N, C-alpha and C positions, 0 to 999 in steps of 0.2 A: 575455414570456410564461407564464405557469409548465406545468411535468411533474412527471409521473412517472416513477417511478422502482422495478421491483419486481424485487429479489433471491431466488432462487429455488436452493435447494440441495438434495440428496439422495445422502447418501452410504450404501451399501451394502458389506457387508463378510461375504464368503465365509471363512468359517474352516473347512480339512481338521481341522481337532486338536479341534473339539467337536462334542460329540455331531449326529451325523447328523442323529437325527430333529427335534430345536429349530432351528428359525428366526430365526437371527439377523437383529433391526428394522432398519429402514431410517431412521436418520438426518432427518429435514425440517427442515428451516431455510425462514421466510421472511419480510422484511423488504420492508415500500414506504416510498420516500422520498417524501412529497409535496409538492406546491405551490414544486419547486425552482426557481430564476429561473437558472440560470448555470451554465454546463456546460464544462468545457475537456476539450477531445480528445487526446489523447494519442497521435502517433503518429509512430515513428520507425526508422531505423536506427544502429546502430555497429557498431564494427570496431573492438578495441583501442585503445580510447579510452575516457573518461570526459565525459560529460554533463548537464547540468544541465536536468530536466523542468518545474522549477516553481520561481520562486523570486519570490514577490510583494513582497518586502523589498525589493530591489536592481535588480526590474524595474518600472519604475512604471509601474500603467495595467494591468501583469496581472490578469486576473481570473480565476477565482476569487483573493478573500487571505485565503483559508481554507475550509477541505472539512467537510461533515457527510461523505462516500464520495470514499474513495479502493480505485480497483481496474486493477492492475497484473495486464498478463501478456508473456509472454517467449516466441519458439520456441528462443534459447539458453539457457543458464546463463549472470547477467549477476550484478551484485552491486549491492545499492540501497540506499541513506545515506539514511537522514532527519534532518534537523538541525532541535533545539528552540532559542529562543529564539538565532533568529541572529545572530552579532556582539557576541552580550555575553561575558564575560569566563568567564563557566559555560554559554557553547555546550556544548549539549550533540550527539552523534554517535552514529548507531545506526543500524546496519549489518547484511543479511543476505543471504544468496543468494535469491535464485528462479531455481526452476530451471524448464527450458526445457519447456517443455509439459505443463507442471504446471499444475492446475485453480490461477487468477490470485488475488494477493493481494489483501486486502481488508482495509480501515480504516473502521468506520462514523462516524471523530469524527477529530480533529486534537488534540484532548485530549490531553498528554505532559508526564512531567517532566525536570527538568533542575537543577543544582545539588543535586545526592544524593549520598552517599556508595558505597563500595563495597557495603557487606552492604546496603546495604535505599537502593532505588532507588527508592521511594513513599514516602520522607523527604525528596524535597526540594521545588521549588516546581511548582506544575502552570503550565503555560505551553501554547503550541500549536506543531506540526508548521510552519517554514516555509520551509523549501527541500526538494525533492526532489532528488538525483540518481542516476544508472543507469549502472554502469562494464564495459564490458566489457573480458575480458581472455585470451580467451582464442584470438584471432585469427579468430575465427566472425562472422560477417553476423548480429548477434542483431536480429529483427524486437520493436522493443515497439511494444505499446496498451496503450489503458489513458483514463479518464476520473474527471478530479476532479468534482465538485457542490457547490455551495453550497445 
């Protein structure tokens, strides 16, 4: 059964340093993902540990095997690791902190580069993200939520 997902984001900025007579614009972004057929829910808790959230390369039968939309959020600070070209000698790891209570992290595709130089990340080979890990290092129990859609 196919389904649609619409992401709507509204960002407003109130800047006291600006001219008080000038209203700053709100930024609106809307994207609909139509006729999607696979959704994997992510819902887990984690404290002082690392967990693989998604790895269809090593978990045969895990769906989706690729994604058109990734959404992740957490109530505590956690580290996220994205692996590109998993298992290859030129495997690429990218990591970042996902701030607790912040708006969700979203990716609208699984495309990513690997095998690039230190000075030009776009000079490598285009591949896909094929593993996602999360790590909680502060001893807090983090609730991680999200989903992948293909």
